[in-house]
PDB file as gemmi writes it, atoms N, CA and C in Angstrom:
CRYST1    1.000    1.000    1.000  90.00  90.00  90.00 P 1                      
ATOM      1  N   MET A   1      -0.520  16.918 -16.740  1.00  0.00           N  
ATOM      2  CA  MET A   1       0.187  16.259 -15.886  1.00  0.00           C  
ATOM      3  C   MET A   1       1.659  16.960 -15.743  1.00  0.00           C  
ATOM      4  N   LYS A   2       1.673  16.934 -14.534  1.00  0.00           N  
ATOM      5  CA  LYS A   2       3.155  17.640 -14.007  1.00  0.00           C  
ATOM      6  C   LYS A   2       3.935  16.612 -12.934  1.00  0.00           C  
ATOM      7  N   THR A   3       3.564  15.812 -12.541  1.00  0.00           N  
ATOM      8  CA  THR A   3       4.589  14.547 -11.805  1.00  0.00           C  
ATOM      9  C   THR A   3       4.131  13.159 -12.087  1.00  0.00           C  
ATOM     10  N   VAL A   4       5.424  12.628 -11.960  1.00  0.00           N  
ATOM     11  CA  VAL A   4       5.965  11.395 -12.560  1.00  0.00           C  
ATOM     12  C   VAL A   4       4.355  10.531 -11.464  1.00  0.00           C  
ATOM     13  N   ASP A   5       4.054  10.835 -10.351  1.00  0.00           N  
ATOM     14  CA  ASP A   5       3.096  10.408  -9.393  1.00  0.00           C  
ATOM     15  C   ASP A   5       1.836  10.488 -10.371  1.00  0.00           C  
ATOM     16  N   GLU A   6       1.507  11.347 -10.904  1.00  0.00           N  
ATOM     17  CA  GLU A   6       0.238  11.752 -11.620  1.00  0.00           C  
ATOM     18  C   GLU A   6       0.016  11.022 -12.771  1.00  0.00           C  
ATOM     19  N   LEU A   7       0.981  10.739 -13.670  1.00  0.00           N  
ATOM     20  CA  LEU A   7       1.262   9.892 -14.162  1.00  0.00           C  
ATOM     21  C   LEU A   7       0.888   8.868 -14.253  1.00  0.00           C  
ATOM     22  N   LEU A   8       2.027   8.051 -13.002  1.00  0.00           N  
ATOM     23  CA  LEU A   8       1.600   6.369 -12.495  1.00  0.00           C  
ATOM     24  C   LEU A   8       0.271   6.223 -12.420  1.00  0.00           C  
ATOM     25  N   ARG A   9      -0.279   7.640 -11.815  1.00  0.00           N  
ATOM     26  CA  ARG A   9      -2.010   7.041 -11.260  1.00  0.00           C  
ATOM     27  C   ARG A   9      -2.752   7.214 -12.764  1.00  0.00           C  
ATOM     28  N   SER A  10      -2.429   7.973 -13.273  1.00  0.00           N  
ATOM     29  CA  SER A  10      -3.115   7.860 -14.579  1.00  0.00           C  
ATOM     30  C   SER A  10      -3.135   6.538 -15.390  1.00  0.00           C  
ATOM     31  N   VAL A  11      -1.985   6.266 -15.522  1.00  0.00           N  
ATOM     32  CA  VAL A  11      -1.909   4.621 -16.264  1.00  0.00           C  
ATOM     33  C   VAL A  11      -2.604   3.759 -15.290  1.00  0.00           C  
ATOM     34  N   GLU A  12      -2.468   3.698 -13.996  1.00  0.00           N  
ATOM     35  CA  GLU A  12      -3.053   2.737 -13.533  1.00  0.00           C  
ATOM     36  C   GLU A  12      -4.357   2.594 -13.599  1.00  0.00           C  
ATOM     37  N   PHE A  13      -5.006   4.218 -13.573  1.00  0.00           N  
ATOM     38  CA  PHE A  13      -6.699   3.914 -13.388  1.00  0.00           C  
ATOM     39  C   PHE A  13      -7.541   4.835 -14.347  1.00  0.00           C  
ATOM     40  N   ASP A  14      -6.964   4.990 -15.563  1.00  0.00           N  
ATOM     41  CA  ASP A  14      -7.369   5.519 -16.796  1.00  0.00           C  
ATOM     42  C   ASP A  14      -7.371   4.738 -18.148  1.00  0.00           C  
ATOM     43  N   ILE A  15      -8.243   4.845 -18.813  1.00  0.00           N  
ATOM     44  CA  ILE A  15      -8.592   3.687 -19.535  1.00  0.00           C  
ATOM     45  C   ILE A  15      -7.685   4.449 -21.020  1.00  0.00           C  
ATOM     46  N   ASP A  16      -8.166   5.632 -21.292  1.00  0.00           N  
ATOM     47  CA  ASP A  16      -7.459   6.103 -22.066  1.00  0.00           C  
ATOM     48  C   ASP A  16      -6.368   7.552 -21.773  1.00  0.00           C  
ATOM     49  N   PRO A  17      -5.521   7.914 -22.430  1.00  0.00           N  
ATOM     50  CA  PRO A  17      -4.328   8.919 -21.944  1.00  0.00           C  
ATOM     51  C   PRO A  17      -5.200  10.105 -21.843  1.00  0.00           C  
ATOM     52  N   PRO A  18      -4.889  11.289 -20.548  1.00  0.00           N  
ATOM     53  CA  PRO A  18      -5.385  12.100 -20.581  1.00  0.00           C  
ATOM     54  C   PRO A  18      -4.745  13.192 -21.426  1.00  0.00           C  
ATOM     55  N   ALA A  19      -6.124  14.180 -21.625  1.00  0.00           N  
ATOM     56  CA  ALA A  19      -5.998  15.034 -23.113  1.00  0.00           C  
ATOM     57  C   ALA A  19      -4.595  15.884 -22.785  1.00  0.00           C  
ATOM     58  N   GLY A  20      -4.048  16.330 -24.130  1.00  0.00           N  
ATOM     59  CA  GLY A  20      -2.877  17.201 -23.875  1.00  0.00           C  
ATOM     60  C   GLY A  20      -1.449  16.523 -23.339  1.00  0.00           C  
ATOM     61  N   LEU A  21      -1.486  15.367 -23.590  1.00  0.00           N  
ATOM     62  CA  LEU A  21      -0.015  15.228 -22.958  1.00  0.00           C  
ATOM     63  C   LEU A  21       1.125  15.523 -24.302  1.00  0.00           C  
ATOM     64  N   ASN A  22       1.893  15.894 -23.598  1.00  0.00           N  
ATOM     65  CA  ASN A  22       3.221  16.323 -24.774  1.00  0.00           C  
ATOM     66  C   ASN A  22       3.319  14.636 -25.628  1.00  0.00           C  
ATOM     67  N   PRO A  23       3.362  14.809 -26.676  1.00  0.00           N  
ATOM     68  CA  PRO A  23       3.722  13.423 -27.243  1.00  0.00           C  
ATOM     69  C   PRO A  23       4.624  12.398 -26.770  1.00  0.00           C  
ATOM     70  N   LEU A  24       5.620  13.019 -25.938  1.00  0.00           N  
ATOM     71  CA  LEU A  24       6.903  11.987 -25.610  1.00  0.00           C  
ATOM     72  C   LEU A  24       6.390  11.246 -24.147  1.00  0.00           C  
ATOM     73  N   VAL A  25       5.636  12.171 -23.526  1.00  0.00           N  
ATOM     74  CA  VAL A  25       5.433  11.913 -22.082  1.00  0.00           C  
ATOM     75  C   VAL A  25       3.856  10.721 -22.925  1.00  0.00           C  
ATOM     76  N   LEU A  26       3.086  11.069 -23.570  1.00  0.00           N  
ATOM     77  CA  LEU A  26       1.999   9.948 -24.397  1.00  0.00           C  
ATOM     78  C   LEU A  26       2.496   8.848 -24.433  1.00  0.00           C  
ATOM     79  N   SER A  27       3.836   8.981 -25.021  1.00  0.00           N  
ATOM     80  CA  SER A  27       4.157   7.521 -25.854  1.00  0.00           C  
ATOM     81  C   SER A  27       4.347   6.758 -24.485  1.00  0.00           C  
ATOM     82  N   LEU A  28       5.434   7.592 -23.411  1.00  0.00           N  
ATOM     83  CA  LEU A  28       5.438   6.739 -22.163  1.00  0.00           C  
ATOM     84  C   LEU A  28       4.559   6.221 -21.600  1.00  0.00           C  
ATOM     85  N   TRP A  29       3.174   6.896 -21.494  1.00  0.00           N  
ATOM     86  CA  TRP A  29       1.791   6.655 -21.076  1.00  0.00           C  
ATOM     87  C   TRP A  29       1.511   5.222 -21.561  1.00  0.00           C  
ATOM     88  N   LEU A  30       1.422   5.052 -22.745  1.00  0.00           N  
ATOM     89  CA  LEU A  30       1.319   4.354 -23.627  1.00  0.00           C  
ATOM     90  C   LEU A  30       1.884   2.933 -23.241  1.00  0.00           C  
ATOM     91  N   ALA A  31       3.669   3.189 -23.391  1.00  0.00           N  
ATOM     92  CA  ALA A  31       4.380   2.112 -23.089  1.00  0.00           C  
ATOM     93  C   ALA A  31       4.046   1.331 -21.962  1.00  0.00           C  
ATOM     94  N   ARG A  32       3.507   2.183 -20.963  1.00  0.00           N  
ATOM     95  CA  ARG A  32       3.566   1.617 -19.338  1.00  0.00           C  
ATOM     96  C   ARG A  32       2.180   0.697 -19.608  1.00  0.00           C  
ATOM     97  N   LYS A  33       1.306   1.383 -20.134  1.00  0.00           N  
ATOM     98  CA  LYS A  33      -0.265   0.545 -20.367  1.00  0.00           C  
ATOM     99  C   LYS A  33      -0.265  -0.577 -21.392  1.00  0.00           C  
ATOM    100  N   GLY A  34       0.956  -1.078 -21.846  1.00  0.00           N  
ATOM    101  CA  GLY A  34       1.589  -1.945 -22.628  1.00  0.00           C  
ATOM    102  C   GLY A  34       1.014  -2.056 -24.073  1.00  0.00           C  
ATOM    103  N   ARG A  35       0.893  -0.941 -24.356  1.00  0.00           N  
ATOM    104  CA  ARG A  35       0.779  -0.334 -25.716  1.00  0.00           C  
ATOM    105  C   ARG A  35       2.152   0.119 -26.534  1.00  0.00           C  
ATOM    106  N   TRP A  36       2.777  -1.212 -27.041  1.00  0.00           N  
ATOM    107  CA  TRP A  36       3.872  -0.702 -26.955  1.00  0.00           C  
ATOM    108  C   TRP A  36       3.896  -0.056 -28.968  1.00  0.00           C  
ATOM    109  N   ASP A  37       3.295  -0.810 -29.538  1.00  0.00           N  
ATOM    110  CA  ASP A  37       2.722  -0.138 -30.782  1.00  0.00           C  
ATOM    111  C   ASP A  37       2.477   1.198 -30.813  1.00  0.00           C  
ATOM    112  N   ALA A  38       1.544   1.425 -30.492  1.00  0.00           N  
ATOM    113  CA  ALA A  38       1.004   2.722 -30.536  1.00  0.00           C  
ATOM    114  C   ALA A  38       2.264   3.954 -29.712  1.00  0.00           C  
ATOM    115  N   SER A  39       2.918   3.370 -28.813  1.00  0.00           N  
ATOM    116  CA  SER A  39       3.745   4.255 -28.497  1.00  0.00           C  
ATOM    117  C   SER A  39       5.111   4.360 -29.150  1.00  0.00           C  
ATOM    118  N   HIS A  40       5.508   3.323 -29.877  1.00  0.00           N  
ATOM    119  CA  HIS A  40       6.271   3.620 -30.748  1.00  0.00           C  
ATOM    120  C   HIS A  40       6.071   4.510 -32.111  1.00  0.00           C  
ATOM    121  N   GLU A  41       4.887   4.319 -32.429  1.00  0.00           N  
ATOM    122  CA  GLU A  41       4.488   5.083 -33.307  1.00  0.00           C  
ATOM    123  C   GLU A  41       4.618   6.776 -32.961  1.00  0.00           C  
ATOM    124  N   VAL A  42       4.433   7.019 -31.773  1.00  0.00           N  
ATOM    125  CA  VAL A  42       4.505   8.417 -31.566  1.00  0.00           C  
ATOM    126  C   VAL A  42       5.870   8.865 -31.381  1.00  0.00           C  
ATOM    127  N   ALA A  43       6.462   7.810 -30.691  1.00  0.00           N  
ATOM    128  CA  ALA A  43       8.260   8.252 -30.617  1.00  0.00           C  
ATOM    129  C   ALA A  43       9.018   8.397 -31.218  1.00  0.00           C  
ATOM    130  N   GLN A  44       8.710   7.461 -32.771  1.00  0.00           N  
ATOM    131  CA  GLN A  44       9.739   7.443 -33.576  1.00  0.00           C  
ATOM    132  C   GLN A  44       9.242   8.824 -34.589  1.00  0.00           C  
ATOM    133  N   GLU A  45       8.382   9.459 -34.386  1.00  0.00           N  
ATOM    134  CA  GLU A  45       8.065  10.778 -35.293  1.00  0.00           C  
ATOM    135  C   GLU A  45       8.751  12.041 -34.223  1.00  0.00           C  
ATOM    136  N   ILE A  46       9.389  11.709 -33.203  1.00  0.00           N  
ATOM    137  CA  ILE A  46       9.850  12.949 -32.675  1.00  0.00           C  
ATOM    138  C   ILE A  46      11.598  12.904 -32.955  1.00  0.00           C  
ATOM    139  N   ASP A  47      11.975  13.798 -33.329  1.00  0.00           N  
ATOM    140  CA  ASP A  47      13.645  13.933 -33.944  1.00  0.00           C  
ATOM    141  C   ASP A  47      14.367  14.567 -32.953  1.00  0.00           C  
ATOM    142  N   ASP A  48      14.526  14.666 -31.927  1.00  0.00           N  
ATOM    143  CA  ASP A  48      15.095  15.051 -31.139  1.00  0.00           C  
ATOM    144  C   ASP A  48      15.825  13.982 -30.106  1.00  0.00           C  
ATOM    145  N   SER A  49      16.925  14.389 -29.289  1.00  0.00           N  
ATOM    146  CA  SER A  49      17.404  13.760 -28.051  1.00  0.00           C  
ATOM    147  C   SER A  49      16.755  13.265 -27.296  1.00  0.00           C  
ATOM    148  N   ASP A  50      15.767  13.871 -26.755  1.00  0.00           N  
ATOM    149  CA  ASP A  50      14.686  13.018 -25.814  1.00  0.00           C  
ATOM    150  C   ASP A  50      13.858  11.981 -26.693  1.00  0.00           C  
ATOM    151  N   GLY A  51      13.222  12.356 -27.641  1.00  0.00           N  
ATOM    152  CA  GLY A  51      12.537  11.153 -28.753  1.00  0.00           C  
ATOM    153  C   GLY A  51      13.523  10.286 -28.985  1.00  0.00           C  
ATOM    154  N   SER A  52      14.511  10.470 -29.229  1.00  0.00           N  
ATOM    155  CA  SER A  52      15.826   8.910 -29.542  1.00  0.00           C  
ATOM    156  C   SER A  52      15.981   8.268 -28.159  1.00  0.00           C  
ATOM    157  N   TRP A  53      15.636   9.104 -26.988  1.00  0.00           N  
ATOM    158  CA  TRP A  53      15.720   8.285 -25.660  1.00  0.00           C  
ATOM    159  C   TRP A  53      14.306   7.501 -25.492  1.00  0.00           C  
ATOM    160  N   VAL A  54      13.495   8.248 -25.552  1.00  0.00           N  
ATOM    161  CA  VAL A  54      12.462   7.220 -25.309  1.00  0.00           C  
ATOM    162  C   VAL A  54      12.309   5.997 -26.167  1.00  0.00           C  
ATOM    163  N   HIS A  55      12.790   6.310 -27.709  1.00  0.00           N  
ATOM    164  CA  HIS A  55      12.526   5.304 -28.833  1.00  0.00           C  
ATOM    165  C   HIS A  55      13.841   3.986 -28.410  1.00  0.00           C  
ATOM    166  N   ALA A  56      14.777   4.625 -27.738  1.00  0.00           N  
ATOM    167  CA  ALA A  56      15.599   3.792 -27.586  1.00  0.00           C  
ATOM    168  C   ALA A  56      15.056   2.637 -26.363  1.00  0.00           C  
ATOM    169  N   TYR A  57      14.589   3.289 -25.332  1.00  0.00           N  
ATOM    170  CA  TYR A  57      13.795   2.521 -24.060  1.00  0.00           C  
ATOM    171  C   TYR A  57      12.865   1.513 -24.593  1.00  0.00           C  
ATOM    172  N   LEU A  58      12.129   2.073 -25.810  1.00  0.00           N  
ATOM    173  CA  LEU A  58      10.857   0.876 -26.312  1.00  0.00           C  
ATOM    174  C   LEU A  58      11.571   0.092 -26.610  1.00  0.00           C  
ATOM    175  N   HIS A  59      12.597   0.085 -27.644  1.00  0.00           N  
ATOM    176  CA  HIS A  59      13.375  -0.967 -28.198  1.00  0.00           C  
ATOM    177  C   HIS A  59      13.824  -2.434 -27.099  1.00  0.00           C  
ATOM    178  N   ARG A  60      14.305  -1.159 -26.039  1.00  0.00           N  
ATOM    179  CA  ARG A  60      14.905  -2.327 -24.853  1.00  0.00           C  
ATOM    180  C   ARG A  60      13.434  -3.236 -24.228  1.00  0.00           C  
ATOM    181  N   VAL A  61      12.058  -2.376 -24.373  1.00  0.00           N  
ATOM    182  CA  VAL A  61      11.315  -3.064 -24.131  1.00  0.00           C  
ATOM    183  C   VAL A  61      10.838  -4.291 -24.691  1.00  0.00           C  
ATOM    184  N   GLU A  62      11.216  -3.892 -26.115  1.00  0.00           N  
ATOM    185  CA  GLU A  62      10.742  -4.862 -27.005  1.00  0.00           C  
ATOM    186  C   GLU A  62      11.791  -5.852 -26.943  1.00  0.00           C  
ATOM    187  N   GLY A  63      13.248  -5.751 -26.206  1.00  0.00           N  
ATOM    188  CA  GLY A  63      14.430  -6.687 -26.460  1.00  0.00           C  
ATOM    189  C   GLY A  63      15.161  -6.637 -27.527  1.00  0.00           C  
ATOM    190  N   ASP A  64      15.466  -5.851 -28.018  1.00  0.00           N  
ATOM    191  CA  ASP A  64      15.879  -5.497 -29.237  1.00  0.00           C  
ATOM    192  C   ASP A  64      17.397  -4.331 -28.860  1.00  0.00           C  
ATOM    193  N   ILE A  65      17.901  -4.974 -28.254  1.00  0.00           N  
ATOM    194  CA  ILE A  65      19.329  -4.277 -27.471  1.00  0.00           C  
ATOM    195  C   ILE A  65      20.022  -3.505 -28.904  1.00  0.00           C  
ATOM    196  N   GLY A  66      20.367  -4.261 -29.568  1.00  0.00           N  
ATOM    197  CA  GLY A  66      21.138  -3.650 -30.892  1.00  0.00           C  
ATOM    198  C   GLY A  66      20.554  -2.184 -31.357  1.00  0.00           C  
ATOM    199  N   ASN A  67      19.202  -2.464 -31.608  1.00  0.00           N  
ATOM    200  CA  ASN A  67      18.516  -1.230 -32.152  1.00  0.00           C  
ATOM    201  C   ASN A  67      18.056  -0.324 -30.936  1.00  0.00           C  
ATOM    202  N   ALA A  68      18.240  -0.657 -29.566  1.00  0.00           N  
ATOM    203  CA  ALA A  68      18.282   0.223 -28.867  1.00  0.00           C  
ATOM    204  C   ALA A  68      19.642   1.297 -28.900  1.00  0.00           C  
ATOM    205  N   GLY A  69      20.518   0.162 -28.873  1.00  0.00           N  
ATOM    206  CA  GLY A  69      22.044   0.973 -28.627  1.00  0.00           C  
ATOM    207  C   GLY A  69      21.897   2.176 -29.630  1.00  0.00           C  
ATOM    208  N   TYR A  70      21.800   2.055 -30.935  1.00  0.00           N  
ATOM    209  CA  TYR A  70      21.513   3.108 -31.913  1.00  0.00           C  
ATOM    210  C   TYR A  70      20.718   4.350 -31.276  1.00  0.00           C  
ATOM    211  N   TRP A  71      19.349   3.989 -31.146  1.00  0.00           N  
ATOM    212  CA  TRP A  71      18.841   5.220 -30.341  1.00  0.00           C  
ATOM    213  C   TRP A  71      19.421   6.048 -29.201  1.00  0.00           C  
ATOM    214  N   TYR A  72      19.967   5.247 -28.407  1.00  0.00           N  
ATOM    215  CA  TYR A  72      20.729   5.530 -27.331  1.00  0.00           C  
ATOM    216  C   TYR A  72      21.691   6.703 -27.710  1.00  0.00           C  
ATOM    217  N   SER A  73      22.386   6.024 -28.408  1.00  0.00           N  
ATOM    218  CA  SER A  73      23.587   7.095 -29.202  1.00  0.00           C  
ATOM    219  C   SER A  73      23.107   8.006 -30.127  1.00  0.00           C  
ATOM    220  N   ARG A  74      22.293   8.227 -30.426  1.00  0.00           N  
ATOM    221  CA  ARG A  74      21.287   9.450 -31.102  1.00  0.00           C  
ATOM    222  C   ARG A  74      21.011  10.378 -29.783  1.00  0.00           C  
ATOM    223  N   SER A  75      20.533   9.766 -28.831  1.00  0.00           N  
ATOM    224  CA  SER A  75      20.226  10.713 -27.677  1.00  0.00           C  
ATOM    225  C   SER A  75      21.145  11.300 -27.000  1.00  0.00           C  
ATOM    226  N   GLY A  76      22.437  10.560 -26.832  1.00  0.00           N  
ATOM    227  CA  GLY A  76      23.525  11.112 -26.348  1.00  0.00           C  
ATOM    228  C   GLY A  76      23.330  10.521 -24.637  1.00  0.00           C  
ATOM    229  N   LYS A  77      22.312   9.869 -24.474  1.00  0.00           N  
ATOM    230  CA  LYS A  77      22.484   8.766 -23.118  1.00  0.00           C  
ATOM    231  C   LYS A  77      23.128   7.848 -23.136  1.00  0.00           C  
ATOM    232  N   PRO A  78      23.820   7.258 -22.306  1.00  0.00           N  
ATOM    233  CA  PRO A  78      24.437   6.098 -22.188  1.00  0.00           C  
ATOM    234  C   PRO A  78      23.227   4.828 -22.193  1.00  0.00           C  
ATOM    235  N   ALA A  79      23.787   3.864 -23.040  1.00  0.00           N  
ATOM    236  CA  ALA A  79      23.247   2.808 -23.318  1.00  0.00           C  
ATOM    237  C   ALA A  79      23.063   2.115 -22.035  1.00  0.00           C  
ATOM    238  N   LYS A  80      21.561   1.580 -22.329  1.00  0.00           N  
ATOM    239  CA  LYS A  80      21.273   0.631 -20.992  1.00  0.00           C  
ATOM    240  C   LYS A  80      21.433  -1.126 -21.313  1.00  0.00           C  
ATOM    241  N   GLY A  81      22.276  -1.728 -20.510  1.00  0.00           N  
ATOM    242  CA  GLY A  81      22.021  -3.184 -20.686  1.00  0.00           C  
ATOM    243  C   GLY A  81      20.336  -3.750 -20.614  1.00  0.00           C  
ATOM    244  N   ALA A  82      20.649  -5.170 -21.174  1.00  0.00           N  
ATOM    245  CA  ALA A  82      19.331  -5.988 -20.989  1.00  0.00           C  
ATOM    246  C   ALA A  82      18.857  -6.368 -19.211  1.00  0.00           C  
ATOM    247  N   GLY A  83      19.708  -5.911 -18.811  1.00  0.00           N  
ATOM    248  CA  GLY A  83      19.918  -6.454 -17.253  1.00  0.00           C  
ATOM    249  C   GLY A  83      19.457  -5.387 -16.377  1.00  0.00           C  
ATOM    250  N   GLU A  84      19.385  -3.927 -17.262  1.00  0.00           N  
ATOM    251  CA  GLU A  84      19.277  -2.863 -16.292  1.00  0.00           C  
ATOM    252  C   GLU A  84      17.607  -2.911 -15.950  1.00  0.00           C  
ATOM    253  N   SER A  85      17.049  -2.526 -14.893  1.00  0.00           N  
ATOM    254  CA  SER A  85      15.628  -1.800 -14.804  1.00  0.00           C  
ATOM    255  C   SER A  85      14.975  -1.447 -15.773  1.00  0.00           C  
ATOM    256  N   LEU A  86      14.144  -1.616 -16.353  1.00  0.00           N  
ATOM    257  CA  LEU A  86      12.881  -0.743 -17.045  1.00  0.00           C  
ATOM    258  C   LEU A  86      12.234   0.134 -16.696  1.00  0.00           C  
ATOM    259  N   ASP A  87      11.681  -0.413 -15.208  1.00  0.00           N  
ATOM    260  CA  ASP A  87      10.882   0.379 -14.428  1.00  0.00           C  
ATOM    261  C   ASP A  87      11.800   1.620 -13.991  1.00  0.00           C  
ATOM    262  N   GLU A  88      12.686   1.440 -13.514  1.00  0.00           N  
ATOM    263  CA  GLU A  88      13.885   2.996 -13.080  1.00  0.00           C  
ATOM    264  C   GLU A  88      14.202   3.461 -14.342  1.00  0.00           C  
ATOM    265  N   GLU A  89      14.276   3.033 -15.700  1.00  0.00           N  
ATOM    266  CA  GLU A  89      14.525   3.819 -16.792  1.00  0.00           C  
ATOM    267  C   GLU A  89      13.494   4.845 -17.206  1.00  0.00           C  
ATOM    268  N   TRP A  90      12.255   3.883 -16.970  1.00  0.00           N  
ATOM    269  CA  TRP A  90      10.713   4.649 -17.272  1.00  0.00           C  
ATOM    270  C   TRP A  90      10.632   5.815 -16.398  1.00  0.00           C  
ATOM    271  N   LEU A  91      10.915   5.726 -15.026  1.00  0.00           N  
ATOM    272  CA  LEU A  91      10.616   6.675 -14.388  1.00  0.00           C  
ATOM    273  C   LEU A  91      11.402   7.599 -14.462  1.00  0.00           C  
ATOM    274  N   GLU A  92      13.169   7.548 -14.805  1.00  0.00           N  
ATOM    275  CA  GLU A  92      13.942   8.575 -14.833  1.00  0.00           C  
ATOM    276  C   GLU A  92      13.347   9.387 -16.177  1.00  0.00           C  
ATOM    277  N   ILE A  93      12.961   8.586 -17.377  1.00  0.00           N  
ATOM    278  CA  ILE A  93      12.485   9.319 -18.522  1.00  0.00           C  
ATOM    279  C   ILE A  93      11.458  10.547 -18.263  1.00  0.00           C  
ATOM    280  N   ALA A  94      10.580   9.616 -17.686  1.00  0.00           N  
ATOM    281  CA  ALA A  94       9.222  10.621 -16.872  1.00  0.00           C  
ATOM    282  C   ALA A  94       9.640  11.815 -16.380  1.00  0.00           C  
ATOM    283  N   ALA A  95      10.674  11.612 -15.187  1.00  0.00           N  
ATOM    284  CA  ALA A  95      10.804  12.680 -14.246  1.00  0.00           C  
ATOM    285  C   ALA A  95      11.724  13.825 -15.143  1.00  0.00           C  
ATOM    286  N   VAL A  96      12.636  13.423 -16.311  1.00  0.00           N  
ATOM    287  CA  VAL A  96      13.141  14.455 -16.804  1.00  0.00           C  
ATOM    288  C   VAL A  96      12.162  15.240 -17.923  1.00  0.00           C  
ATOM    289  N   LEU A  97      11.352  14.548 -18.384  1.00  0.00           N  
ATOM    290  CA  LEU A  97      10.123  14.842 -19.273  1.00  0.00           C  
ATOM    291  C   LEU A  97       9.031  16.029 -18.660  1.00  0.00           C  
ATOM    292  N   LEU A  98       8.700  15.662 -17.135  1.00  0.00           N  
ATOM    293  CA  LEU A  98       7.762  16.256 -16.615  1.00  0.00           C  
ATOM    294  C   LEU A  98       8.548  17.345 -15.661  1.00  0.00           C  
ATOM    295  N   GLY A  99      10.077  17.598 -15.911  1.00  0.00           N  
ATOM    296  CA  GLY A  99      10.528  18.378 -14.748  1.00  0.00           C  
ATOM    297  C   GLY A  99      10.321  18.180 -13.403  1.00  0.00           C  
ATOM    298  N   ASP A 100      10.143  16.813 -13.170  1.00  0.00           N  
ATOM    299  CA  ASP A 100       9.655  16.140 -11.996  1.00  0.00           C  
ATOM    300  C   ASP A 100      10.712  15.654 -11.177  1.00  0.00           C  
ATOM    301  N   GLN A 101      10.600  14.973 -10.115  1.00  0.00           N  
ATOM    302  CA  GLN A 101      11.691  14.111  -9.231  1.00  0.00           C  
ATOM    303  C   GLN A 101      11.123  12.873  -9.340  1.00  0.00           C  
ATOM    304  N   ALA A 102      11.643  11.728  -9.608  1.00  0.00           N  
ATOM    305  CA  ALA A 102      11.074  10.506  -9.916  1.00  0.00           C  
ATOM    306  C   ALA A 102      10.681   9.856  -8.295  1.00  0.00           C  
ATOM    307  N   PRO A 103       9.727   9.181  -8.518  1.00  0.00           N  
ATOM    308  CA  PRO A 103       9.127   9.012  -7.011  1.00  0.00           C  
ATOM    309  C   PRO A 103      10.130   7.801  -6.393  1.00  0.00           C  
TER     310      PRO A 103                                                      
END                                                                             
């Protein structure tokens, strides 16, 4: 998986995630597919700034803004509020993780 567009197409058309995805990209794939628990299981095992960023995003999806704030602080990224677009953040994270430009 090299681009955000490829990742989005996979989420839309594939039942299962493609083999060989980096764990954080896998977590994003699962989150976009609506499989929050599986996504969270993957993300919480990654103990670095990108893992914390994905973890923060997931807690925003869940609606737990306080917990998201904790994970944003660990990631070094500015905290997003409840009113900010989850879709835009997903695209931003995916672009960074894939080294791609968001569509």
